[in-house]
N, CA, C and O of each residue as an XYZ file, in Angstrom:
800
protein
N       0.467     -1.253      0.503
C       0.042     -0.122     -0.055
C       0.874      1.327     -0.238
O       0.444      2.389     -0.688
N       2.318      0.976      0.305
C       3.240      2.484      0.431
C       3.630      3.090     -0.849
O       3.893      4.291     -0.795
N       3.707      2.589     -1.825
C       4.384      2.388     -2.696
C       3.376      3.762     -3.792
O       3.825      4.736     -4.397
N       1.760      3.200     -3.645
C       1.235      3.944     -4.496
C       0.777      5.370     -4.244
O       0.428      6.204     -5.079
N       0.886      5.534     -2.282
C       1.108      6.213     -1.908
C       2.159      6.977     -1.948
O       1.928      8.184     -1.876
N       3.507      6.568     -2.063
C       4.632      7.582     -2.127
C       4.522      7.861     -3.440
O       4.795      9.031     -3.708
N       4.009      6.731     -4.941
C       3.924      7.548     -6.663
C       2.952      8.799     -6.256
O       3.177      9.822     -6.902
N       2.136      8.858     -5.498
C       1.088     10.031     -5.530
C       2.050     11.617     -4.668
O       2.078     12.841     -4.798
N       2.494     10.879     -4.077
C       3.203     12.113     -3.184
C       4.658     12.680     -4.398
O       5.060     13.828     -4.592
N       5.101     11.493     -4.962
C       6.281     12.013     -6.072
C       6.015     12.915     -6.532
O       6.653     13.964     -6.444
N       4.548     12.664     -7.415
C       4.048     13.069     -8.574
C       3.302     14.645     -8.053
O       2.905     15.552     -8.785
N       3.292     14.589     -6.882
C       2.385     15.911     -6.276
C       3.632     16.423     -6.234
O       3.608     16.870     -7.381
N       5.011     16.805     -5.725
C       5.979     17.247     -5.365
C       6.760     17.932     -6.927
O       7.234     19.053     -7.108
N       6.688     17.162     -7.556
C       7.488     17.242     -9.560
C       6.324     18.502     -9.530
O       6.575     19.695     -9.364
N       4.757     17.782     -9.773
C       3.982     19.327    -10.340
C       4.268     20.347     -9.352
O       4.317     21.542     -9.647
N       4.440     19.939     -8.296
C       4.560     21.371     -7.295
C       5.707     22.529     -8.280
O       5.423     23.564     -8.883
N       6.877     21.909     -8.129
C       8.363     22.473     -8.411
C       8.029     22.991     -9.874
O       8.097     24.200    -10.093
N       7.691     22.157    -10.822
C       7.588     21.754    -12.316
C       6.547     23.201    -12.326
O       7.078     24.182    -12.846
N       5.280     23.374    -11.852
C       4.588     24.769    -12.333
C       5.709     26.085    -11.334
O       6.008     27.165    -11.842
N       6.049     25.775    -10.278
C       7.014     27.034     -9.803
C       7.627     27.699    -10.799
O       7.495     28.887    -11.094
N       8.518     26.620    -11.463
C       9.450     27.211    -12.360
C       9.161     27.286    -13.772
O       9.871     27.955    -14.524
N       8.164     26.639    -14.171
C       7.472     26.940    -15.171
C       6.924     28.874    -15.444
O       6.972     29.750    -16.308
N       6.650     28.747    -14.649
C       5.862     30.059    -13.897
C       7.438     31.383    -13.662
O       7.394     32.613    -13.631
N       8.175     30.809    -13.589
C       9.496     31.802    -12.833
C      10.073     32.005    -14.238
O      10.179     33.149    -14.680
N      10.623     30.457    -15.285
C      11.508     30.839    -16.211
C      10.588     30.441    -17.341
O      11.068     30.904    -18.375
N       9.254     29.652    -17.635
C       9.022     29.607    -18.669
C       9.259     27.954    -18.910
O       9.555     27.152    -18.024
N       9.078     27.694    -20.151
C       9.148     25.578    -20.740
C      11.060     25.820    -20.814
O      11.959     25.168    -20.282
N      11.099     26.999    -21.683
C      12.804     27.195    -22.127
C      13.147     26.743    -21.163
O      13.331     25.559    -20.881
N      13.282     27.754    -20.494
C      14.090     27.903    -18.758
C      14.311     27.160    -17.695
O      15.342     27.029    -17.035
N      12.881     26.505    -17.529
C      12.730     25.285    -16.657
C      13.104     23.861    -17.151
O      12.377     22.984    -17.618
N      14.566     23.878    -16.897
C      15.331     22.495    -17.170
C      14.540     21.266    -16.037
O      14.202     21.367    -14.857
N      14.457     20.193    -16.965
C      14.506     18.737    -16.209
C      15.154     18.643    -14.505
O      14.785     18.124    -13.451
N      16.327     19.480    -14.976
C      18.099     19.788    -13.972
C      17.433     20.382    -12.374
O      17.557     20.112    -11.179
N      16.569     21.482    -13.369
C      16.177     22.791    -11.802
C      15.296     21.962    -11.623
O      15.556     21.279    -10.633
N      13.934     21.557    -12.334
C      12.760     21.055    -11.382
C      13.199     19.935    -10.702
O      12.411     19.677     -9.792
N      14.388     18.940    -10.776
C      14.640     18.106     -9.945
C      15.981     18.769     -8.873
O      16.901     18.006     -8.579
N      15.983     19.864     -8.476
C      16.444     20.213     -7.625
C      15.372     21.288     -6.959
O      15.242     21.478     -5.750
N      14.850     21.755     -7.708
C      13.464     21.957     -6.412
C      12.916     21.352     -5.359
O      12.754     21.680     -4.184
N      12.567     20.065     -6.223
C      11.692     19.438     -5.543
C      12.526     17.738     -5.025
O      12.167     16.683     -4.503
N      13.397     18.159     -5.399
C      14.422     17.048     -4.218
C      14.223     15.767     -5.134
O      14.571     14.730     -4.569
N      13.862     15.653     -6.098
C      13.888     14.106     -6.590
C      14.243     13.800     -7.921
O      13.706     14.387     -8.860
N      15.199     12.832     -8.098
C      16.268     12.733     -9.254
C      15.473     13.045    -10.645
O      14.316     13.461    -10.591
N      16.092     12.841    -11.822
C      15.951     13.686    -13.007
C      15.002     12.276    -13.998
O      14.081     12.145    -14.805
N      16.353     11.196    -12.973
C      15.355      9.585    -14.065
C      14.322      9.533    -13.586
O      13.521      9.503    -14.521
N      13.676      9.494    -12.424
C      12.461      9.032    -11.603
C      11.091     10.326    -12.169
O       9.966     10.042    -12.578
N      11.707     11.750    -12.000
C      10.473     12.393    -12.945
C      10.856     11.764    -13.885
O       9.684     11.519    -14.172
N      11.636     11.040    -14.988
C      10.914     10.742    -16.659
C      10.307      9.179    -16.320
O      10.095      8.267    -17.120
N      10.159      9.198    -15.235
C       9.693      7.765    -15.169
C       8.108      7.572    -14.912
O       7.341      6.726    -15.374
N       7.852      8.764    -13.918
C       6.406      9.302    -13.975
C       5.431      9.482    -14.983
O       4.263      9.230    -15.276
N       7.015     10.333    -15.583
C       6.087     11.722    -16.733
C       6.470     11.552    -17.942
O       5.860     12.197    -18.794
N       7.363     10.824    -18.297
C       8.272     10.476    -19.969
C       8.613     11.402    -20.306
O       9.359     11.151    -21.252
N       8.548     12.840    -20.095
C       9.468     13.678    -21.198
C       9.187     15.167    -20.334
O       8.363     15.171    -19.420
N       9.944     16.415    -20.708
C       9.642     17.248    -20.057
C       8.355     17.861    -20.922
O       7.967     18.963    -20.535
N       7.820     17.410    -21.779
C       6.620     18.441    -22.395
C       5.092     17.724    -21.626
O       4.028     18.253    -21.306
N       5.775     15.785    -21.498
C       4.528     15.467    -21.102
C       4.213     16.674    -19.905
O       3.217     17.386    -19.772
N       5.144     16.621    -19.307
C       5.199     17.677    -17.762
C       4.570     18.748    -17.373
O       3.925     19.046    -16.367
N       4.894     19.332    -18.436
C       4.614     20.546    -19.005
C       3.049     20.613    -18.738
O       2.372     21.114    -17.840
N       2.721     19.814    -20.028
C       0.938     19.666    -19.867
C       0.361     19.364    -18.895
O      -0.604     19.981    -18.443
N       1.068     17.952    -18.222
C       0.037     18.284    -17.288
C       0.079     19.020    -15.990
O      -0.503     18.690    -14.956
N       0.730     19.907    -16.150
C       1.221     21.427    -14.662
C      -0.348     22.217    -15.308
O      -1.295     22.739    -14.721
N      -0.080     22.016    -16.595
C      -1.438     23.136    -17.678
C      -2.676     22.526    -17.269
O      -3.553     23.321    -16.932
N      -3.026     20.977    -17.207
C      -4.210     20.372    -17.135
C      -4.933     20.621    -15.517
O      -6.117     20.709    -15.194
N      -3.441     20.700    -14.541
C      -3.926     20.501    -13.554
C      -4.367     22.478    -13.271
O      -5.465     22.575    -12.722
N      -3.948     23.351    -13.451
C      -4.123     24.816    -12.978
C      -5.335     24.939    -13.907
O      -6.302     25.436    -13.329
N      -5.540     24.629    -15.161
C      -6.913     24.655    -15.866
C      -7.424     23.787    -15.205
O      -6.453     23.093    -15.506
N      -8.122     23.014    -14.472
C      -8.677     22.656    -13.726
C      -8.938     23.136    -12.800
O     -10.101     22.876    -12.494
N      -8.315     23.920    -11.933
C      -8.711     24.429    -10.704
C      -8.937     25.683    -10.827
O      -8.935     26.311     -9.768
N      -9.244     26.582    -12.305
C      -9.760     27.340    -12.295
C     -11.532     26.836    -12.879
O     -12.592     27.226    -12.389
N     -11.374     26.054    -13.831
C     -12.828     25.281    -14.067
C     -13.368     25.003    -12.732
O     -14.328     25.703    -12.408
N     -13.006     24.236    -11.990
C     -14.132     24.250    -10.680
C     -13.828     25.550     -9.690
O     -14.424     25.528     -8.613
N     -13.383     26.126     -9.826
C     -13.568     27.308     -9.604
C     -14.666     27.848     -9.995
O     -15.669     27.894     -9.282
N     -14.593     28.339    -11.227
C     -15.839     28.806    -12.246
C     -16.997     28.547    -11.991
O     -18.040     29.194    -12.079
N     -16.672     27.219    -11.558
C     -18.213     26.131    -11.613
C     -19.159     26.419    -10.519
O     -20.310     26.763    -10.252
N     -17.596     25.956     -9.866
C     -18.764     26.140     -8.250
C     -18.883     27.700     -7.837
O     -19.803     27.884     -7.040
N     -18.144     28.900     -8.205
C     -18.603     30.424     -7.846
C     -20.428     29.992     -8.733
O     -21.212     30.661     -8.060
N     -20.929     29.538     -9.391
C     -21.457     29.735    -10.364
C     -22.985     29.147    -10.577
O     -23.959     29.420    -11.277
N     -22.633     28.194     -9.581
C     -23.508     26.797    -10.086
C     -24.755     26.873     -9.093
O     -25.586     25.970     -9.007
N     -24.789     28.046     -8.359
C     -26.365     27.711     -7.072
C     -26.546     29.192     -8.072
O     -27.023     30.003     -7.278
N     -26.408     29.787     -9.227
C     -27.731     31.352     -9.367
C     -28.620     30.659     -9.714
O     -28.906     29.595    -10.261
N     -29.089     31.742     -9.147
C     -30.967     32.291     -9.823
C     -31.170     32.723    -11.140
O     -32.223     32.504    -11.738
N     -29.761     33.618    -11.859
C     -30.608     33.886    -12.884
C     -29.572     33.867    -13.575
O     -28.609     33.346    -13.014
N     -29.353     34.379    -14.956
C     -27.914     34.438    -15.650
C     -27.473     35.848    -15.524
O     -26.353     36.198    -15.896
N     -28.557     36.868    -14.874
C     -27.282     37.583    -14.558
C     -26.246     37.702    -13.440
O     -25.223     38.367    -13.274
N     -27.064     36.599    -12.595
C     -26.371     36.148    -10.811
C     -25.289     35.402    -11.720
O     -24.701     36.386    -12.168
N     -24.758     34.479    -12.186
C     -24.339     33.567    -13.180
C     -23.345     34.263    -13.183
O     -22.382     34.228    -12.419
N     -23.642     35.222    -14.443
C     -22.433     36.333    -14.663
C     -21.453     36.826    -13.998
O     -20.234     36.685    -14.099
N     -22.413     37.692    -12.987
C     -21.568     38.121    -11.504
C     -21.149     37.023    -10.791
O     -21.196     37.543     -9.677
N     -20.966     36.472    -10.690
C     -20.379     35.031     -9.573
C     -19.409     34.534    -10.582
O     -18.276     34.868    -10.235
N     -19.410     34.016    -11.445
C     -18.614     34.044    -12.409
C     -17.208     35.057    -12.586
O     -16.065     34.879    -12.165
N     -17.616     35.839    -13.142
C     -16.849     37.011    -13.798
C     -15.954     37.136    -12.021
O     -14.739     36.940    -12.018
N     -16.783     37.510    -10.438
C     -15.967     37.509     -9.312
C     -14.749     36.059     -9.269
O     -13.546     36.136     -9.018
N     -15.526     34.856     -9.592
C     -14.975     33.662     -9.191
C     -13.480     34.413    -10.014
O     -12.614     34.926     -9.305
N     -13.346     34.388    -11.498
C     -12.798     34.754    -12.327
C     -11.676     35.443    -12.204
O     -10.558     35.118    -12.603
N     -12.058     36.583    -11.537
C     -11.192     37.683    -11.272
C     -10.294     37.299     -9.851
O      -9.064     37.329     -9.851
N     -10.833     37.059     -9.056
C     -10.694     36.304     -7.560
C      -9.417     34.977     -7.851
O      -8.742     34.393     -7.004
N      -9.419     34.861     -8.872
C      -8.769     33.018     -9.743
C      -7.294     34.218     -9.935
O      -6.409     34.423     -9.104
N      -7.430     34.739    -11.075
C      -6.533     34.990    -11.474
C      -5.328     35.919    -10.334
O      -4.106     35.776    -10.298
N      -6.262     36.932     -9.427
C      -5.769     37.577     -8.655
C      -4.819     36.693     -7.481
O      -3.759     37.074     -6.984
N      -5.396     35.671     -7.266
C      -4.578     34.583     -6.401
C      -3.629     33.586     -7.063
O      -2.799     32.990     -6.378
N      -3.705     33.441     -8.043
C      -3.561     32.319     -8.067
C      -2.612     32.264     -9.579
O      -3.066     31.481    -10.414
N      -1.172     33.136    -10.030
C      -0.573     34.289    -10.766
C       0.471     32.683    -11.676
O       0.693     32.674    -12.887
N       0.803     31.849    -10.969
C       1.132     30.801    -11.978
C       0.874     29.985    -13.481
O       1.576     29.442    -14.333
N      -0.549     30.247    -13.253
C      -1.083     30.294    -14.776
C      -0.975     31.241    -15.558
O      -0.692     31.266    -16.756
N      -1.313     32.376    -14.527
C      -1.154     33.991    -15.550
C       0.621     34.517    -16.676
O       1.073     35.085    -17.671
N       0.905     33.745    -15.459
C       2.777     33.856    -15.404
C       3.050     32.479    -16.852
O       3.724     32.779    -17.838
N       2.466     31.191    -16.718
C       2.741     30.486    -17.789
C       1.664     30.698    -18.972
O       2.095     30.475    -20.104
N       0.721     30.979    -18.889
C       0.294     31.582    -20.210
C       1.009     32.658    -21.156
O       1.029     32.607    -22.386
N       1.646     33.735    -20.274
C       2.406     34.647    -20.347
C       3.842     34.261    -21.324
O       4.233     34.828    -22.345
N       4.424     33.113    -20.609
C       5.476     32.873    -21.232
C       5.247     31.982    -22.562
O       6.066     31.868    -23.474
N       4.173     31.469    -22.504
C       3.670     30.244    -23.751
C       3.525     30.815    -24.686
O       3.785     30.240    -25.743
N       3.057     32.160    -24.706
C       3.067     33.191    -25.542
C       3.792     33.771    -26.075
O       3.538     34.304    -27.155
N       5.104     33.860    -25.387
C       6.405     34.231    -25.631
C       7.139     33.084    -26.554
O       7.675     33.123    -27.662
N       6.961     32.251    -25.779
C       7.711     31.042    -26.819
C       7.076     30.819    -28.035
O       7.670     30.728    -29.109
N       5.853     30.728    -27.876
C       4.833     30.319    -29.237
C       4.579     29.102    -28.993
O       4.171     28.441    -29.948
N       4.743     28.382    -27.589
C       3.409     27.489    -27.109
C       2.025     27.538    -27.224
O       1.347     27.783    -26.226
N       1.385     27.286    -28.587
C       0.234     27.794    -28.734
C      -0.503     27.162    -27.970
O      -1.315     27.778    -27.280
N      -0.425     26.109    -27.921
C      -1.579     24.641    -27.392
C      -2.430     24.741    -26.089
O      -1.942     24.990    -24.986
N      -3.642     24.540    -26.311
C      -3.973     25.155    -24.914
C      -4.351     23.263    -24.520
O      -4.389     22.290    -25.273
N      -4.511     23.355    -23.455
C      -4.560     22.610    -22.047
C      -6.245     21.943    -22.474
O      -7.119     22.748    -22.791
N      -6.576     20.301    -22.432
C      -7.547     19.744    -22.477
C      -8.608     20.503    -21.829
O      -9.448     20.732    -22.700
N      -8.981     21.016    -20.683
C      -9.750     21.461    -19.871
C     -10.012     22.905    -20.367
O     -11.100     23.469    -20.489
N      -9.044     23.270    -20.568
C      -8.627     25.193    -21.115
C      -9.696     24.786    -22.200
O     -10.793     24.366    -21.831
N      -9.467     24.874    -23.181
C     -10.486     24.211    -24.840
C     -11.478     24.072    -24.152
O     -12.168     25.091    -24.178
N     -12.072     22.909    -23.252
C     -13.126     22.636    -22.874
C     -14.298     23.436    -22.627
O     -15.444     23.603    -23.045
N     -13.009     24.108    -21.237
C     -13.869     25.731    -20.405
C     -14.468     26.367    -21.849
O     -15.688     26.506    -21.926
N     -13.853     26.649    -22.681
C     -13.544     28.005    -23.761
C     -15.198     27.159    -24.681
O     -16.314     27.631    -24.897
N     -14.896     26.478    -24.837
C     -15.724     26.172    -25.827
C     -17.647     25.672    -24.677
O     -18.818     25.859    -25.005
N     -17.253     25.264    -23.844
C     -18.691     25.335    -22.860
C     -19.105     26.913    -22.387
O     -20.241     27.319    -22.145
N     -17.934     27.617    -22.334
C     -18.389     29.464    -22.116
C     -19.199     29.690    -22.981
O     -20.337     30.141    -22.847
N     -18.483     29.291    -24.211
C     -19.026     29.800    -25.742
C     -20.007     29.524    -25.603
O     -20.810     30.396    -25.270
N     -20.516     27.923    -25.823
C     -21.937     27.598    -25.697
C     -23.393     28.272    -24.771
O     -24.504     28.690    -25.100
N     -22.649     28.091    -23.476
C     -23.916     28.923    -22.447
C     -24.114     30.513    -22.937
O     -25.224     31.025    -23.079
N     -22.912     31.168    -23.158
C     -23.529     32.619    -23.849
C     -24.582     32.494    -25.253
O     -25.602     33.131    -25.515
N     -24.033     31.639    -25.854
C     -24.697     31.209    -27.257
C     -26.424     30.550    -26.891
O     -27.513     30.590    -27.464
N     -25.999     30.092    -25.891
C     -27.432     29.572    -25.575
C     -27.945     30.750    -24.729
O     -29.138     30.952    -24.957
N     -27.463     31.516    -23.904
C     -28.809     32.545    -23.025
C     -28.879     33.678    -24.250
O     -29.824     34.465    -24.206
N     -27.863     33.799    -25.401
C     -28.641     34.619    -26.148
C     -29.602     34.096    -27.310
O     -30.557     34.872    -27.357
N     -29.712     33.238    -28.124
C     -31.258     32.257    -28.316
C     -32.744     32.295    -26.832
O     -33.946     32.233    -27.089
N     -32.345     32.370    -25.884
C     -33.153     32.748    -24.936
C     -33.768     34.443    -25.060
O     -34.797     35.075    -24.819
N     -32.753     34.603    -25.455
C     -32.740     36.622    -25.657
C     -32.314     36.906    -24.488
O     -32.646     38.088    -24.398
N     -31.787     36.630    -23.494
C     -31.474     36.655    -22.027
C     -29.914     37.502    -22.484
O     -29.852     38.610    -21.951
N     -29.025     37.251    -23.120
C     -28.103     38.481    -23.736
C     -27.957     38.732    -24.581
O     -27.678     37.791    -25.323
N     -27.997     40.076    -25.213
C     -27.719     40.365    -26.206
C     -27.042     39.513    -27.692
O     -26.303     38.595    -27.336
N     -27.119     39.602    -28.749
C     -26.804     39.411    -29.843
C     -25.868     39.813    -30.605
O     -25.284     39.343    -31.581
N     -25.791     41.094    -29.800
C     -24.724     42.295    -30.789
C     -23.220     41.935    -30.784
O     -22.539     42.670    -31.499
N     -22.564     40.955    -30.125
C     -21.188     40.415    -29.816
C     -21.632     39.053    -29.723
O     -22.507     38.407    -29.147
N     -19.930     38.734    -31.143
C     -20.383     36.921    -30.567
C     -20.158     36.368    -29.414
O     -20.017     36.921    -28.323
N     -20.120     34.959    -29.749
C     -20.223     35.047    -27.693
C     -18.329     34.655    -27.728
O     -17.770     34.667    -26.631
N     -17.763     34.443    -28.558
C     -16.559     34.272    -28.426
C     -15.680     35.377    -28.148
O     -14.616     35.276    -27.538
N     -16.534     37.232    -28.977
C     -15.798     38.403    -28.388
C     -16.644     38.453    -27.164
O     -16.149     38.820    -26.099
N     -17.537     38.203    -27.233
C     -18.313     39.005    -25.631
C     -17.396     37.987    -24.606
O     -17.507     38.567    -23.526
N     -16.804     37.142    -24.441
C     -15.884     36.110    -23.638
C     -14.493     36.933    -23.428
O     -13.829     37.140    -22.412
N     -14.276     37.404    -25.072
C     -12.904     37.966    -24.627
C     -13.051     39.561    -24.012
O     -12.182     40.052    -23.292
N     -14.113     40.176    -24.360
C     -14.227     41.414    -23.536
C     -14.503     41.407    -22.493
O     -14.736     42.540    -22.073
N     -14.654     40.310    -21.485
C     -14.888     40.182    -20.414
C     -13.364     39.767    -19.368
O     -12.972     40.377    -18.373
N     -12.747     38.531    -20.028
C     -11.840     38.196    -19.567
C     -10.299     39.111    -19.651
O      -9.595     39.225    -18.648
N      -9.918     39.721    -20.985
C      -9.369     40.543    -21.372
C      -8.726     41.142    -20.304
O      -7.680     40.920    -19.694
N     -10.064     42.368    -20.198
C      -9.251     43.468    -18.971
C      -9.318     43.348    -17.389
O      -9.307     44.241    -16.542
N      -9.419     41.417    -17.198
C      -9.444     41.109    -15.791
C      -7.612     41.156    -15.976
O      -6.950     41.936    -15.290
N      -7.145     40.481    -16.702
C      -5.086     40.305    -16.893
C      -5.174     41.857    -17.511
O      -3.971     42.116    -17.472
N      -5.524     42.531    -17.815
C      -4.833     43.858    -17.654
C      -4.591     44.431    -16.931
O      -3.487     44.894    -16.642
N      -5.923     44.591    -16.272
C      -6.202     45.320    -14.879
C      -5.010     44.696    -13.866
O      -4.522     45.466    -13.038
N      -4.597     43.471    -13.922
C      -3.891     43.063    -12.868
C      -2.237     43.177    -12.728
O      -1.369     43.414    -11.888
N      -2.424     42.802    -14.311
C      -0.731     43.551    -15.078
C      -0.277     44.514    -14.546
O       0.897     44.718    -14.236
N      -1.355     45.304    -14.377
C      -0.894     47.262    -14.483
C      -1.401     47.933    -13.750
O      -1.479     49.142    -13.966
N      -2.092     47.152    -12.251
C      -2.942     48.280    -11.520
C      -2.040     48.862    -10.798
O      -2.312     49.920    -10.229
N      -0.794     48.275    -10.687
C       0.157     49.104     -9.352
C       0.625     49.763    -10.139
O       0.641     50.928     -9.742
N       1.067     49.640    -11.159
C       1.304     50.887    -12.156
C       0.732     51.835    -12.043
O       1.282     52.809    -11.530
N      -0.523     51.888    -12.462
C      -1.628     52.840    -11.964
C      -1.801     53.545    -10.938
O      -1.936     54.761    -10.802
N      -1.792     52.860    -10.353
C      -1.810     53.245     -8.974
C      -0.267     54.673     -8.040
O      -0.284     55.599     -7.230
N       0.680     53.989     -8.825
C       2.014     54.672     -8.779
C       2.228     55.710     -9.488
O       2.740     56.565     -8.766
N       2.008     56.316    -11.241
C       1.825     57.112    -11.932
C       0.463     57.833    -11.764
O       0.118     58.683    -12.585
N      -0.149     57.568    -10.929
C      -1.861     58.397    -11.006
C      -2.023     59.103     -9.182
O      -2.869     59.897     -8.772
N      -1.022     58.529     -8.510
C      -1.155     58.713     -7.198
C      -2.221     58.530     -6.803
O      -2.810     59.559     -6.474
N      -2.933     57.303     -6.646
C      -3.947     56.972     -6.404
C      -3.779     56.519     -4.975
O      -2.835     55.828     -4.594
N      -4.868     57.004     -4.127
C      -4.340     56.909     -2.784
C      -5.115     55.760     -2.541
O      -4.497     55.039     -1.759
N      -5.849     55.428     -2.761
C      -6.847     53.847     -2.156
C      -5.790     52.494     -1.926
O      -4.870     52.425     -2.742
N      -5.825     51.974     -1.416
C      -5.260     50.500     -1.543
C      -5.035     49.489     -2.144
O      -5.991     49.044     -1.508
N      -4.717     48.663     -2.748
C      -4.892     47.999     -4.041
C      -6.067     47.837     -3.678
O      -6.959     48.526     -4.173
N      -6.364     46.736     -2.580
C      -7.550     45.820     -2.201
C      -8.890     46.806     -2.825
O      -9.739     46.083     -3.348
N      -9.206     48.160     -2.867
C     -10.289     48.887     -2.617
C     -10.201     49.043     -4.141
O     -11.234     48.989     -4.809
N      -8.898     49.252     -4.766
C      -9.091     49.661     -6.394
C      -9.683     48.220     -6.508
O     -10.894     48.274     -6.723
N      -9.098     46.695     -6.414
C      -9.548     45.923     -7.335
C     -11.718     45.503     -6.633
O     -12.806     45.284     -7.166
N     -11.307     45.594     -5.612
C     -12.999     46.283     -5.908
C     -13.613     47.185     -6.579
O     -14.677     46.941     -7.149
N     -13.166     48.088     -6.602
C     -13.956     49.456     -7.345
C     -14.299     48.785     -9.183
O     -15.297     48.685     -9.897
N     -12.629     48.416     -9.330
C     -12.507     47.600    -10.676
C     -13.769     46.008    -10.833
O     -13.921     45.379    -11.880
N     -14.061     45.883    -10.295
C     -14.603     44.374    -10.222
C     -16.091     44.913    -10.621
O     -16.768     44.572    -11.591
N     -16.436     45.941     -9.501
C     -17.859     46.506     -9.201
C     -18.292     47.126    -10.788
O     -19.389     46.942    -11.317
N     -17.463     47.684    -11.221
C     -17.707     48.474    -12.591
C     -17.316     47.614    -14.032
O     -17.730     47.911    -15.152
N     -16.424     46.492    -13.698
C     -16.599     45.724    -14.469
C     -17.919     44.424    -14.728
O     -18.305     43.808    -15.722
N     -18.226     44.428    -13.592
C     -20.050     43.810    -13.847
C     -20.500     44.772    -14.098
O     -20.844     44.629    -15.271
N     -20.803     45.890    -13.743
C     -22.069     46.808    -14.437
C     -21.931     46.835    -15.817
O     -22.942     46.912    -16.517
N     -20.615     46.774    -16.400
C     -20.248     47.105    -18.039
C     -20.665     45.935    -18.795
O     -21.004     45.851    -19.975
N     -20.540     44.710    -17.540
C     -20.402     43.069    -18.797
C     -21.983     43.203    -19.004
O     -22.596     42.852    -20.012
N     -22.616     43.883    -17.648
C     -24.204     44.100    -17.764
C     -24.882     44.881    -18.700
O     -25.935     44.479    -19.194
N     -24.466     45.790    -18.947
C     -24.501     46.985    -19.596
C     -24.378     45.858    -21.136
O     -25.418     45.662    -21.764
N     -23.527     45.431    -21.446
C     -23.271     44.860    -23.031
C     -24.103     43.817    -22.874
O     -24.184     43.249    -23.963
N     -24.692     43.339    -22.148
C     -25.422     41.894    -21.641
C     -26.679     42.508    -22.293
O     -27.068     41.638    -23.072
N     -27.524     43.586    -22.370
C     -28.422     43.714    -22.372
C     -28.573     43.936    -24.006
O     -27.730     44.086    -24.890
N     -30.057     43.890    -24.017
C     -30.605     43.862    -25.291
C     -30.406     45.887    -26.213
O     -30.829     46.092    -27.351
């Protein structure tokens, strides 16, 4: 009974170290040697569990995408209306990206390194969100002025931009509010903006 548990612990330690290093250095900069050094597990044992660095990278992406997907659907699952569902999903998305910078950093590295593939769970989430927006449009609950993909991009894009540049805005504009208050203001106004966009 110890071996399966030991194997699971080894995999978890490798995945954690790989996530940290892929976020810090990108795919190219995070060598197996560095990952091995970070988690204290030999290169050979890492390859035994993950077969290749590319496969390890894919599994890190799947784990991150899985966390994001669970957060979104848990947050909006009990919503009483499409508007409430949208508000809860927006808040969950904002809080996820604010608290879990590894996914955002790995995504930025992937863009810079030309890694264009999506994790399976990320692709599935995108398809499902587009489907849900399309269904709400068919029911007349969300404006059909925008295609579902553009609508989603106009929601998610500002979140990433805000989290990346908020501290710069605070400095150069001499904003007195603490970061948490600025985040609350941004999210409240984003929810209002999305609500306005969604109306017919």
